[in-house]
Biotite code that builds the C-alpha atoms (Angstrom):
import biotite.structure as struc

atoms = struc.array([
    struc.Atom([0.000, 0.000, 0.000], chain_id="A", res_id=1, res_name="MET", atom_name="CA", element="C"),
    struc.Atom([1.455, 3.452, -0.874], chain_id="A", res_id=2, res_name="PRO", atom_name="CA", element="C"),
    struc.Atom([2.389, 5.708, 2.027], chain_id="A", res_id=3, res_name="HIS", atom_name="CA", element="C"),
    struc.Atom([0.267, 8.783, 2.771], chain_id="A", res_id=4, res_name="ASP", atom_name="CA", element="C"),
    struc.Atom([2.927, 11.512, 2.811], chain_id="A", res_id=5, res_name="ARG", atom_name="CA", element="C"),
    struc.Atom([0.533, 13.952, 4.527], chain_id="A", res_id=6, res_name="SER", atom_name="CA", element="C"),
    struc.Atom([-0.061, 11.758, 7.575], chain_id="A", res_id=7, res_name="SER", atom_name="CA", element="C"),
    struc.Atom([3.321, 12.015, 9.323], chain_id="A", res_id=8, res_name="VAL", atom_name="CA", element="C"),
    struc.Atom([5.198, 15.093, 10.467], chain_id="A", res_id=9, res_name="ALA", atom_name="CA", element="C"),
    struc.Atom([8.641, 15.358, 8.936], chain_id="A", res_id=10, res_name="ALA", atom_name="CA", element="C"),
    struc.Atom([11.782, 15.725, 11.055], chain_id="A", res_id=11, res_name="PRO", atom_name="CA", element="C"),
    struc.Atom([14.226, 18.548, 10.331], chain_id="A", res_id=12, res_name="ARG", atom_name="CA", element="C"),
    struc.Atom([16.641, 16.309, 8.431], chain_id="A", res_id=13, res_name="LEU", atom_name="CA", element="C"),
    struc.Atom([16.317, 12.750, 7.165], chain_id="A", res_id=14, res_name="VAL", atom_name="CA", element="C"),
    struc.Atom([19.001, 10.257, 6.139], chain_id="A", res_id=15, res_name="LEU", atom_name="CA", element="C"),
    struc.Atom([17.806, 7.840, 3.437], chain_id="A", res_id=16, res_name="LEU", atom_name="CA", element="C"),
    struc.Atom([19.520, 4.916, 1.748], chain_id="A", res_id=17, res_name="ASN", atom_name="CA", element="C"),
    struc.Atom([18.338, 5.584, -1.809], chain_id="A", res_id=18, res_name="LYS", atom_name="CA", element="C"),
    struc.Atom([17.954, 2.305, -3.689], chain_id="A", res_id=19, res_name="PRO", atom_name="CA", element="C"),
    struc.Atom([19.293, 1.668, -7.177], chain_id="A", res_id=20, res_name="TYR", atom_name="CA", element="C"),
    struc.Atom([16.947, 2.691, -10.029], chain_id="A", res_id=21, res_name="ASP", atom_name="CA", element="C"),
    struc.Atom([15.009, 5.179, -7.867], chain_id="A", res_id=22, res_name="VAL", atom_name="CA", element="C"),
    struc.Atom([14.722, 8.758, -9.130], chain_id="A", res_id=23, res_name="LEU", atom_name="CA", element="C"),
    struc.Atom([15.809, 11.524, -6.778], chain_id="A", res_id=24, res_name="CYS", atom_name="CA", element="C"),
    struc.Atom([12.334, 13.140, -6.849], chain_id="A", res_id=25, res_name="GLN", atom_name="CA", element="C"),
    struc.Atom([8.825, 12.414, -5.556], chain_id="A", res_id=26, res_name="PHE", atom_name="CA", element="C"),
    struc.Atom([6.834, 12.252, -8.800], chain_id="A", res_id=27, res_name="THR", atom_name="CA", element="C"),
    struc.Atom([7.487, 11.015, -12.310], chain_id="A", res_id=28, res_name="ASP", atom_name="CA", element="C"),
    struc.Atom([5.178, 11.317, -15.313], chain_id="A", res_id=29, res_name="ALA", atom_name="CA", element="C"),
    struc.Atom([6.579, 8.077, -16.738], chain_id="A", res_id=30, res_name="GLN", atom_name="CA", element="C"),
    struc.Atom([5.739, 6.078, -13.638], chain_id="A", res_id=31, res_name="GLY", atom_name="CA", element="C"),
    struc.Atom([9.327, 5.218, -12.728], chain_id="A", res_id=32, res_name="ARG", atom_name="CA", element="C"),
    struc.Atom([10.213, 4.512, -9.057], chain_id="A", res_id=33, res_name="PRO", atom_name="CA", element="C"),
    struc.Atom([10.657, 7.672, -6.978], chain_id="A", res_id=34, res_name="THR", atom_name="CA", element="C"),
    struc.Atom([11.391, 8.701, -3.393], chain_id="A", res_id=35, res_name="LEU", atom_name="CA", element="C"),
    struc.Atom([7.656, 8.587, -2.666], chain_id="A", res_id=36, res_name="ALA", atom_name="CA", element="C"),
    struc.Atom([8.001, 4.821, -2.359], chain_id="A", res_id=37, res_name="GLY", atom_name="CA", element="C"),
    struc.Atom([10.531, 5.232, 0.453], chain_id="A", res_id=38, res_name="CYS", atom_name="CA", element="C"),
    struc.Atom([9.390, 8.245, 2.506], chain_id="A", res_id=39, res_name="LEU", atom_name="CA", element="C"),
    struc.Atom([5.886, 8.711, 3.975], chain_id="A", res_id=40, res_name="PRO", atom_name="CA", element="C"),
    struc.Atom([6.772, 12.288, 4.950], chain_id="A", res_id=41, res_name="LEU", atom_name="CA", element="C"),
    struc.Atom([5.536, 15.687, 3.724], chain_id="A", res_id=42, res_name="PRO", atom_name="CA", element="C"),
    struc.Atom([7.577, 18.784, 2.982], chain_id="A", res_id=43, res_name="GLY", atom_name="CA", element="C"),
    struc.Atom([10.962, 17.159, 2.397], chain_id="A", res_id=44, res_name="LEU", atom_name="CA", element="C"),
    struc.Atom([13.269, 17.869, -0.526], chain_id="A", res_id=45, res_name="TYR", atom_name="CA", element="C"),
    struc.Atom([16.625, 16.354, -1.474], chain_id="A", res_id=46, res_name="PRO", atom_name="CA", element="C"),
    struc.Atom([19.645, 18.358, -0.357], chain_id="A", res_id=47, res_name="ALA", atom_name="CA", element="C"),
    struc.Atom([21.771, 17.549, -3.386], chain_id="A", res_id=48, res_name="GLY", atom_name="CA", element="C"),
    struc.Atom([21.274, 14.789, -5.907], chain_id="A", res_id=49, res_name="ARG", atom_name="CA", element="C"),
    struc.Atom([22.065, 11.132, -6.395], chain_id="A", res_id=50, res_name="LEU", atom_name="CA", element="C"),
    struc.Atom([21.768, 9.649, -9.872], chain_id="A", res_id=51, res_name="ASP", atom_name="CA", element="C"),
    struc.Atom([19.121, 7.058, -10.664], chain_id="A", res_id=52, res_name="ARG", atom_name="CA", element="C"),
    struc.Atom([21.813, 4.388, -11.139], chain_id="A", res_id=53, res_name="ASP", atom_name="CA", element="C"),
    struc.Atom([23.632, 5.340, -7.917], chain_id="A", res_id=54, res_name="SER", atom_name="CA", element="C"),
    struc.Atom([22.813, 4.145, -4.407], chain_id="A", res_id=55, res_name="GLU", atom_name="CA", element="C"),
    struc.Atom([23.315, 5.218, -0.854], chain_id="A", res_id=56, res_name="GLY", atom_name="CA", element="C"),
    struc.Atom([23.080, 8.238, 1.394], chain_id="A", res_id=57, res_name="LEU", atom_name="CA", element="C"),
    struc.Atom([20.665, 10.995, 0.453], chain_id="A", res_id=58, res_name="LEU", atom_name="CA", element="C"),
    struc.Atom([19.792, 13.836, 2.838], chain_id="A", res_id=59, res_name="LEU", atom_name="CA", element="C"),
    struc.Atom([16.349, 15.428, 2.728], chain_id="A", res_id=60, res_name="LEU", atom_name="CA", element="C"),
    struc.Atom([15.044, 18.479, 4.561], chain_id="A", res_id=61, res_name="THR", atom_name="CA", element="C"),
    struc.Atom([12.337, 21.121, 4.453], chain_id="A", res_id=62, res_name="GLY", atom_name="CA", element="C"),
    struc.Atom([14.721, 23.755, 5.834], chain_id="A", res_id=63, res_name="ASP", atom_name="CA", element="C"),
    struc.Atom([15.914, 25.914, 2.932], chain_id="A", res_id=64, res_name="GLY", atom_name="CA", element="C"),
    struc.Atom([19.004, 27.221, 4.713], chain_id="A", res_id=65, res_name="LEU", atom_name="CA", element="C"),
    struc.Atom([20.053, 23.737, 5.769], chain_id="A", res_id=66, res_name="LEU", atom_name="CA", element="C"),
    struc.Atom([19.415, 22.428, 2.259], chain_id="A", res_id=67, res_name="GLN", atom_name="CA", element="C"),
    struc.Atom([21.667, 25.130, 0.823], chain_id="A", res_id=68, res_name="LYS", atom_name="CA", element="C"),
    struc.Atom([24.424, 24.451, 3.338], chain_id="A", res_id=69, res_name="ARG", atom_name="CA", element="C"),
    struc.Atom([24.460, 20.766, 2.439], chain_id="A", res_id=70, res_name="ILE", atom_name="CA", element="C"),
    struc.Atom([24.145, 21.134, -1.329], chain_id="A", res_id=71, res_name="ALA", atom_name="CA", element="C"),
    struc.Atom([26.065, 24.330, -2.072], chain_id="A", res_id=72, res_name="ASP", atom_name="CA", element="C"),
    struc.Atom([29.567, 23.487, -3.420], chain_id="A", res_id=73, res_name="PRO", atom_name="CA", element="C"),
    struc.Atom([30.857, 26.689, -1.791], chain_id="A", res_id=74, res_name="ALA", atom_name="CA", element="C"),
    struc.Atom([30.699, 24.911, 1.588], chain_id="A", res_id=75, res_name="HIS", atom_name="CA", element="C"),
    struc.Atom([32.900, 22.068, 0.279], chain_id="A", res_id=76, res_name="LYS", atom_name="CA", element="C"),
    struc.Atom([31.082, 19.509, 2.425], chain_id="A", res_id=77, res_name="LEU", atom_name="CA", element="C"),
    struc.Atom([32.983, 16.251, 1.801], chain_id="A", res_id=78, res_name="PRO", atom_name="CA", element="C"),
    struc.Atom([31.047, 13.376, 0.259], chain_id="A", res_id=79, res_name="LYS", atom_name="CA", element="C"),
    struc.Atom([32.451, 9.839, 0.444], chain_id="A", res_id=80, res_name="THR", atom_name="CA", element="C"),
    struc.Atom([31.678, 7.067, -2.037], chain_id="A", res_id=81, res_name="TYR", atom_name="CA", element="C"),
    struc.Atom([32.423, 3.374, -2.316], chain_id="A", res_id=82, res_name="LEU", atom_name="CA", element="C"),
    struc.Atom([32.975, 2.658, -5.994], chain_id="A", res_id=83, res_name="VAL", atom_name="CA", element="C"),
    struc.Atom([33.290, -0.699, -7.677], chain_id="A", res_id=84, res_name="GLN", atom_name="CA", element="C"),
    struc.Atom([35.379, -0.271, -10.819], chain_id="A", res_id=85, res_name="VAL", atom_name="CA", element="C"),
    struc.Atom([36.501, -2.409, -13.698], chain_id="A", res_id=86, res_name="GLU", atom_name="CA", element="C"),
    struc.Atom([40.116, -3.507, -13.333], chain_id="A", res_id=87, res_name="GLY", atom_name="CA", element="C"),
    struc.Atom([42.438, -2.815, -10.423], chain_id="A", res_id=88, res_name="ILE", atom_name="CA", element="C"),
    struc.Atom([43.735, 0.779, -10.239], chain_id="A", res_id=89, res_name="PRO", atom_name="CA", element="C"),
    struc.Atom([47.483, 1.095, -9.750], chain_id="A", res_id=90, res_name="ASP", atom_name="CA", element="C"),
    struc.Atom([49.329, 3.829, -7.853], chain_id="A", res_id=91, res_name="ASP", atom_name="CA", element="C"),
    struc.Atom([49.406, 6.058, -10.932], chain_id="A", res_id=92, res_name="THR", atom_name="CA", element="C"),
    struc.Atom([45.627, 5.944, -11.340], chain_id="A", res_id=93, res_name="ALA", atom_name="CA", element="C"),
    struc.Atom([45.031, 6.554, -7.639], chain_id="A", res_id=94, res_name="LEU", atom_name="CA", element="C"),
    struc.Atom([47.416, 9.507, -7.601], chain_id="A", res_id=95, res_name="GLN", atom_name="CA", element="C"),
    struc.Atom([45.666, 10.993, -10.629], chain_id="A", res_id=96, res_name="ALA", atom_name="CA", element="C"),
    struc.Atom([42.364, 10.857, -8.743], chain_id="A", res_id=97, res_name="LEU", atom_name="CA", element="C"),
    struc.Atom([43.991, 12.508, -5.729], chain_id="A", res_id=98, res_name="ARG", atom_name="CA", element="C"),
    struc.Atom([45.621, 15.267, -7.760], chain_id="A", res_id=99, res_name="ASP", atom_name="CA", element="C"),
    struc.Atom([42.549, 16.094, -9.839], chain_id="A", res_id=100, res_name="GLY", atom_name="CA", element="C"),
    struc.Atom([41.374, 14.723, -13.165], chain_id="A", res_id=101, res_name="VAL", atom_name="CA", element="C"),
    struc.Atom([40.918, 16.795, -16.331], chain_id="A", res_id=102, res_name="GLN", atom_name="CA", element="C"),
    struc.Atom([37.278, 16.487, -17.429], chain_id="A", res_id=103, res_name="LEU", atom_name="CA", element="C"),
    struc.Atom([35.474, 18.200, -20.285], chain_id="A", res_id=104, res_name="ASN", atom_name="CA", element="C"),
    struc.Atom([34.176, 20.839, -17.856], chain_id="A", res_id=105, res_name="ASP", atom_name="CA", element="C"),
    struc.Atom([37.592, 21.467, -16.292], chain_id="A", res_id=106, res_name="GLY", atom_name="CA", element="C"),
    struc.Atom([39.886, 19.826, -13.747], chain_id="A", res_id=107, res_name="PRO", atom_name="CA", element="C"),
    struc.Atom([38.422, 18.332, -10.596], chain_id="A", res_id=108, res_name="THR", atom_name="CA", element="C"),
    struc.Atom([39.474, 19.430, -7.142], chain_id="A", res_id=109, res_name="ARG", atom_name="CA", element="C"),
    struc.Atom([41.980, 17.222, -5.331], chain_id="A", res_id=110, res_name="PRO", atom_name="CA", element="C"),
    struc.Atom([40.257, 14.201, -3.792], chain_id="A", res_id=111, res_name="ALA", atom_name="CA", element="C"),
    struc.Atom([40.994, 11.429, -1.335], chain_id="A", res_id=112, res_name="GLN", atom_name="CA", element="C"),
    struc.Atom([41.293, 8.066, -3.076], chain_id="A", res_id=113, res_name="ALA", atom_name="CA", element="C"),
    struc.Atom([42.330, 4.621, -1.884], chain_id="A", res_id=114, res_name="ARG", atom_name="CA", element="C"),
    struc.Atom([41.687, 0.974, -2.590], chain_id="A", res_id=115, res_name="LEU", atom_name="CA", element="C"),
    struc.Atom([39.097, -0.431, -0.187], chain_id="A", res_id=116, res_name="ALA", atom_name="CA", element="C"),
    struc.Atom([37.830, -3.911, 0.716], chain_id="A", res_id=117, res_name="PRO", atom_name="CA", element="C"),
    struc.Atom([34.409, -4.957, -0.492], chain_id="A", res_id=118, res_name="GLU", atom_name="CA", element="C"),
    struc.Atom([31.903, -3.804, 2.159], chain_id="A", res_id=119, res_name="PRO", atom_name="CA", element="C"),
    struc.Atom([31.068, -6.608, 4.573], chain_id="A", res_id=120, res_name="ALA", atom_name="CA", element="C"),
    struc.Atom([27.399, -5.560, 4.779], chain_id="A", res_id=121, res_name="ASP", atom_name="CA", element="C"),
    struc.Atom([26.929, -4.966, 1.034], chain_id="A", res_id=122, res_name="LEU", atom_name="CA", element="C"),
    struc.Atom([23.386, -5.656, -0.147], chain_id="A", res_id=123, res_name="TRP", atom_name="CA", element="C"),
    struc.Atom([22.694, -7.317, -3.515], chain_id="A", res_id=124, res_name="PRO", atom_name="CA", element="C"),
    struc.Atom([21.811, -5.067, -6.430], chain_id="A", res_id=125, res_name="ARG", atom_name="CA", element="C"),
    struc.Atom([18.942, -5.813, -8.787], chain_id="A", res_id=126, res_name="ASP", atom_name="CA", element="C"),
    struc.Atom([19.973, -6.158, -11.546], chain_id="A", res_id=127, res_name="PRO", atom_name="CA", element="C"),
    struc.Atom([23.484, -7.222, -10.579], chain_id="A", res_id=128, res_name="PRO", atom_name="CA", element="C"),
    struc.Atom([26.492, -5.531, -12.156], chain_id="A", res_id=129, res_name="ILE", atom_name="CA", element="C"),
    struc.Atom([27.920, -7.007, -15.335], chain_id="A", res_id=130, res_name="ARG", atom_name="CA", element="C"),
    struc.Atom([30.776, -9.426, -14.806], chain_id="A", res_id=131, res_name="GLN", atom_name="CA", element="C"),
    struc.Atom([33.532, -10.125, -17.354], chain_id="A", res_id=132, res_name="ARG", atom_name="CA", element="C"),
    struc.Atom([35.267, -13.432, -17.011], chain_id="A", res_id=133, res_name="LEU", atom_name="CA", element="C"),
    struc.Atom([38.847, -12.224, -17.501], chain_id="A", res_id=134, res_name="HIS", atom_name="CA", element="C"),
    struc.Atom([38.550, -8.683, -16.060], chain_id="A", res_id=135, res_name="ILE", atom_name="CA", element="C"),
    struc.Atom([38.741, -8.328, -12.263], chain_id="A", res_id=136, res_name="PRO", atom_name="CA", element="C"),
    struc.Atom([37.015, -5.592, -10.312], chain_id="A", res_id=137, res_name="THR", atom_name="CA", element="C"),
    struc.Atom([38.108, -3.516, -7.338], chain_id="A", res_id=138, res_name="ALA", atom_name="CA", element="C"),
    struc.Atom([36.545, -1.198, -4.772], chain_id="A", res_id=139, res_name="TRP", atom_name="CA", element="C"),
    struc.Atom([37.679, 2.376, -4.209], chain_id="A", res_id=140, res_name="LEU", atom_name="CA", element="C"),
    struc.Atom([36.864, 4.834, -1.463], chain_id="A", res_id=141, res_name="GLU", atom_name="CA", element="C"),
    struc.Atom([36.636, 8.344, -2.934], chain_id="A", res_id=142, res_name="LEU", atom_name="CA", element="C"),
    struc.Atom([36.004, 11.545, -0.987], chain_id="A", res_id=143, res_name="THR", atom_name="CA", element="C"),
    struc.Atom([35.139, 14.660, -2.993], chain_id="A", res_id=144, res_name="LEU", atom_name="CA", element="C"),
    struc.Atom([34.374, 18.259, -2.053], chain_id="A", res_id=145, res_name="THR", atom_name="CA", element="C"),
    struc.Atom([32.418, 19.097, -5.191], chain_id="A", res_id=146, res_name="GLU", atom_name="CA", element="C"),
    struc.Atom([29.423, 17.581, -6.927], chain_id="A", res_id=147, res_name="GLY", atom_name="CA", element="C"),
    struc.Atom([29.432, 17.847, -10.693], chain_id="A", res_id=148, res_name="ARG", atom_name="CA", element="C"),
    struc.Atom([27.087, 15.836, -12.857], chain_id="A", res_id=149, res_name="ASN", atom_name="CA", element="C"),
    struc.Atom([28.131, 12.159, -12.748], chain_id="A", res_id=150, res_name="ARG", atom_name="CA", element="C"),
    struc.Atom([31.529, 13.251, -11.500], chain_id="A", res_id=151, res_name="GLN", atom_name="CA", element="C"),
    struc.Atom([32.693, 10.017, -9.867], chain_id="A", res_id=152, res_name="VAL", atom_name="CA", element="C"),
    struc.Atom([31.867, 7.983, -12.962], chain_id="A", res_id=153, res_name="ARG", atom_name="CA", element="C"),
    struc.Atom([33.677, 10.444, -15.210], chain_id="A", res_id=154, res_name="ARG", atom_name="CA", element="C"),
    struc.Atom([36.714, 10.533, -12.924], chain_id="A", res_id=155, res_name="MET", atom_name="CA", element="C"),
    struc.Atom([37.190, 6.770, -12.771], chain_id="A", res_id=156, res_name="THR", atom_name="CA", element="C"),
    struc.Atom([36.638, 6.461, -16.530], chain_id="A", res_id=157, res_name="ALA", atom_name="CA", element="C"),
    struc.Atom([39.281, 9.156, -17.103], chain_id="A", res_id=158, res_name="ALA", atom_name="CA", element="C"),
    struc.Atom([41.903, 7.043, -15.313], chain_id="A", res_id=159, res_name="VAL", atom_name="CA", element="C"),
    struc.Atom([40.918, 3.883, -17.217], chain_id="A", res_id=160, res_name="GLY", atom_name="CA", element="C"),
    struc.Atom([38.597, 2.207, -14.692], chain_id="A", res_id=161, res_name="HIS", atom_name="CA", element="C"),
    struc.Atom([34.890, 2.550, -15.540], chain_id="A", res_id=162, res_name="PRO", atom_name="CA", element="C"),
    struc.Atom([32.490, 2.589, -12.589], chain_id="A", res_id=163, res_name="THR", atom_name="CA", element="C"),
    struc.Atom([30.318, -0.506, -12.226], chain_id="A", res_id=164, res_name="LEU", atom_name="CA", element="C"),
    struc.Atom([28.591, 0.324, -8.950], chain_id="A", res_id=165, res_name="ARG", atom_name="CA", element="C"),
    struc.Atom([28.452, 3.555, -6.954], chain_id="A", res_id=166, res_name="LEU", atom_name="CA", element="C"),
    struc.Atom([27.332, 3.886, -3.316], chain_id="A", res_id=167, res_name="ILE", atom_name="CA", element="C"),
    struc.Atom([27.519, 7.133, -1.344], chain_id="A", res_id=168, res_name="ARG", atom_name="CA", element="C"),
    struc.Atom([28.330, 6.274, 2.263], chain_id="A", res_id=169, res_name="VAL", atom_name="CA", element="C"),
    struc.Atom([28.874, 9.655, 3.937], chain_id="A", res_id=170, res_name="ALA", atom_name="CA", element="C"),
    struc.Atom([28.103, 13.358, 3.656], chain_id="A", res_id=171, res_name="ILE", atom_name="CA", element="C"),
    struc.Atom([30.261, 15.280, 6.079], chain_id="A", res_id=172, res_name="GLY", atom_name="CA", element="C"),
    struc.Atom([30.003, 13.476, 9.428], chain_id="A", res_id=173, res_name="ALA", atom_name="CA", element="C"),
    struc.Atom([26.661, 11.849, 8.528], chain_id="A", res_id=174, res_name="LEU", atom_name="CA", element="C"),
    struc.Atom([27.005, 8.204, 7.535], chain_id="A", res_id=175, res_name="ARG", atom_name="CA", element="C"),
    struc.Atom([24.867, 5.545, 5.897], chain_id="A", res_id=176, res_name="LEU", atom_name="CA", element="C"),
    struc.Atom([25.751, 2.970, 8.566], chain_id="A", res_id=177, res_name="ASP", atom_name="CA", element="C"),
    struc.Atom([22.922, 0.587, 9.453], chain_id="A", res_id=178, res_name="GLY", atom_name="CA", element="C"),
    struc.Atom([20.401, 1.672, 6.800], chain_id="A", res_id=179, res_name="LEU", atom_name="CA", element="C"),
    struc.Atom([19.205, -0.930, 4.307], chain_id="A", res_id=180, res_name="ALA", atom_name="CA", element="C"),
    struc.Atom([18.087, 0.206, 0.834], chain_id="A", res_id=181, res_name="PRO", atom_name="CA", element="C"),
    struc.Atom([14.863, 2.200, 1.169], chain_id="A", res_id=182, res_name="GLY", atom_name="CA", element="C"),
    struc.Atom([15.260, 2.705, 4.920], chain_id="A", res_id=183, res_name="GLN", atom_name="CA", element="C"),
    struc.Atom([15.483, 6.157, 6.516], chain_id="A", res_id=184, res_name="TRP", atom_name="CA", element="C"),
    struc.Atom([15.933, 7.770, 9.912], chain_id="A", res_id=185, res_name="ARG", atom_name="CA", element="C"),
    struc.Atom([15.857, 11.246, 11.401], chain_id="A", res_id=186, res_name="ALA", atom_name="CA", element="C"),
    struc.Atom([19.182, 12.983, 12.007], chain_id="A", res_id=187, res_name="ALA", atom_name="CA", element="C"),
    struc.Atom([20.229, 13.353, 15.618], chain_id="A", res_id=188, res_name="THR", atom_name="CA", element="C"),
    struc.Atom([20.860, 16.693, 17.292], chain_id="A", res_id=189, res_name="ALA", atom_name="CA", element="C"),
    struc.Atom([24.581, 15.919, 17.249], chain_id="A", res_id=190, res_name="GLN", atom_name="CA", element="C"),
    struc.Atom([24.496, 15.259, 13.498], chain_id="A", res_id=191, res_name="GLU", atom_name="CA", element="C"),
    struc.Atom([22.626, 18.511, 12.885], chain_id="A", res_id=192, res_name="LEU", atom_name="CA", element="C"),
    struc.Atom([25.236, 20.329, 14.958], chain_id="A", res_id=193, res_name="ALA", atom_name="CA", element="C"),
    struc.Atom([28.017, 19.076, 12.665], chain_id="A", res_id=194, res_name="THR", atom_name="CA", element="C"),
    struc.Atom([26.267, 20.921, 9.830], chain_id="A", res_id=195, res_name="LEU", atom_name="CA", element="C"),
    struc.Atom([26.120, 24.145, 11.835], chain_id="A", res_id=196, res_name="GLY", atom_name="CA", element="C"),
    struc.Atom([22.343, 23.913, 12.167], chain_id="A", res_id=197, res_name="HIS", atom_name="CA", element="C"),
    struc.Atom([20.803, 25.982, 14.924], chain_id="A", res_id=198, res_name="GLY", atom_name="CA", element="C"),
    struc.Atom([24.001, 27.838, 15.757], chain_id="A", res_id=199, res_name="GLN", atom_name="CA", element="C"),
    struc.Atom([23.665, 31.563, 16.248], chain_id="A", res_id=200, res_name="ALA", atom_name="CA", element="C"),
    struc.Atom([25.786, 33.671, 13.895], chain_id="A", res_id=201, res_name="PRO", atom_name="CA", element="C"),
    struc.Atom([29.094, 34.709, 15.393], chain_id="A", res_id=202, res_name="ALA", atom_name="CA", element="C"),
    struc.Atom([29.014, 38.226, 16.848], chain_id="A", res_id=203, res_name="ARG", atom_name="CA", element="C"),
    struc.Atom([31.817, 40.601, 15.954], chain_id="A", res_id=204, res_name="THR", atom_name="CA", element="C"),
    struc.Atom([33.276, 42.275, 19.058], chain_id="A", res_id=205, res_name="PRO", atom_name="CA", element="C"),
    struc.Atom([32.771, 46.063, 18.996], chain_id="A", res_id=206, res_name="PRO", atom_name="CA", element="C"),
    struc.Atom([35.817, 48.103, 18.111], chain_id="A", res_id=207, res_name="SER", atom_name="CA", element="C"),
    struc.Atom([37.420, 50.513, 20.571], chain_id="A", res_id=208, res_name="ALA", atom_name="CA", element="C"),
    struc.Atom([36.044, 53.448, 18.583], chain_id="A", res_id=209, res_name="ALA", atom_name="CA", element="C"),
    struc.Atom([32.467, 52.121, 18.659], chain_id="A", res_id=210, res_name="SER", atom_name="CA", element="C"),
    struc.Atom([32.734, 51.481, 22.416], chain_id="A", res_id=211, res_name="ARG", atom_name="CA", element="C"),
    struc.Atom([33.968, 55.038, 22.899], chain_id="A", res_id=212, res_name="SER", atom_name="CA", element="C"),
    struc.Atom([31.028, 56.456, 20.901], chain_id="A", res_id=213, res_name="ARG", atom_name="CA", element="C"),
    struc.Atom([28.578, 54.313, 22.862], chain_id="A", res_id=214, res_name="LYS", atom_name="CA", element="C"),
    struc.Atom([29.992, 55.460, 26.187], chain_id="A", res_id=215, res_name="ASN", atom_name="CA", element="C"),
    struc.Atom([29.927, 59.080, 25.066], chain_id="A", res_id=216, res_name="ALA", atom_name="CA", element="C"),
    struc.Atom([26.274, 58.818, 24.081], chain_id="A", res_id=217, res_name="SER", atom_name="CA", element="C"),
    struc.Atom([25.406, 57.398, 27.495], chain_id="A", res_id=218, res_name="ARG", atom_name="CA", element="C"),
    struc.Atom([27.096, 60.353, 29.241], chain_id="A", res_id=219, res_name="SER", atom_name="CA", element="C"),
    struc.Atom([25.039, 62.975, 27.426], chain_id="A", res_id=220, res_name="ARG", atom_name="CA", element="C"),
])
C-alpha cells in the first residue's frame, strides 16, 4: 500500500539509503520509481542529488538554509563514495584521482582516493552488475568536495577504470551505517550540529572606537 505523505510530520533532516533505479524526486510522469516509495513524509526535498543508477546516502530536509548548506559546493562539504570499478587501479591511477582529473568541464578538485575492501554488509543489487570473465574488479573509497554531474563515474573512466557500482556512504560526518536500501531515519541533534544547524551567527566584538562612541552617548 502506498504511504500517505501527509499523515506524518517530517523531522528537520532525514538520512535515506536511496535504492538503485530510484529517481531523486517524488513524482514522475513516466511512472518510474521515486522517493515517494521510500518516505511517507511531507515537505521534504533532497539536499543535493544522487543519480538514478547510484545508491546510498541521500539527505532530505524542508529547511531551505540547511538544504543550501548541504548542497552548495561553496561549503565544500565532503562526500564519500564506495565505488566498484573495472580492473584494479594502480598507484598512478590513484594519484591521478587525488591530484585532480581533467574532465570536459575542467579539472576536478583534489580528492581522497584509496583501494578499499568490499563492504562486509553490502546488499545485492537488482539487476546485478555485469561481470567479465577475464577482467577483475576492485573497490575504491573516494572523498570529494564538489558535486558535478556524474563526477565520480567520469573521474574513474578518465583514469581507465569505468564505474560498475556507486554507493555514497557519507556526507560530512553523517554516515549511511545501518540503513538498508529504502530505509530512513531522522538525524540526531549531534548530526545537525556538525552541519552548523541551529548555531547563532558569530558576533563581531565592537571596536574601541564604537565602544567610545557608545559610552559618550550614554554620558550625554
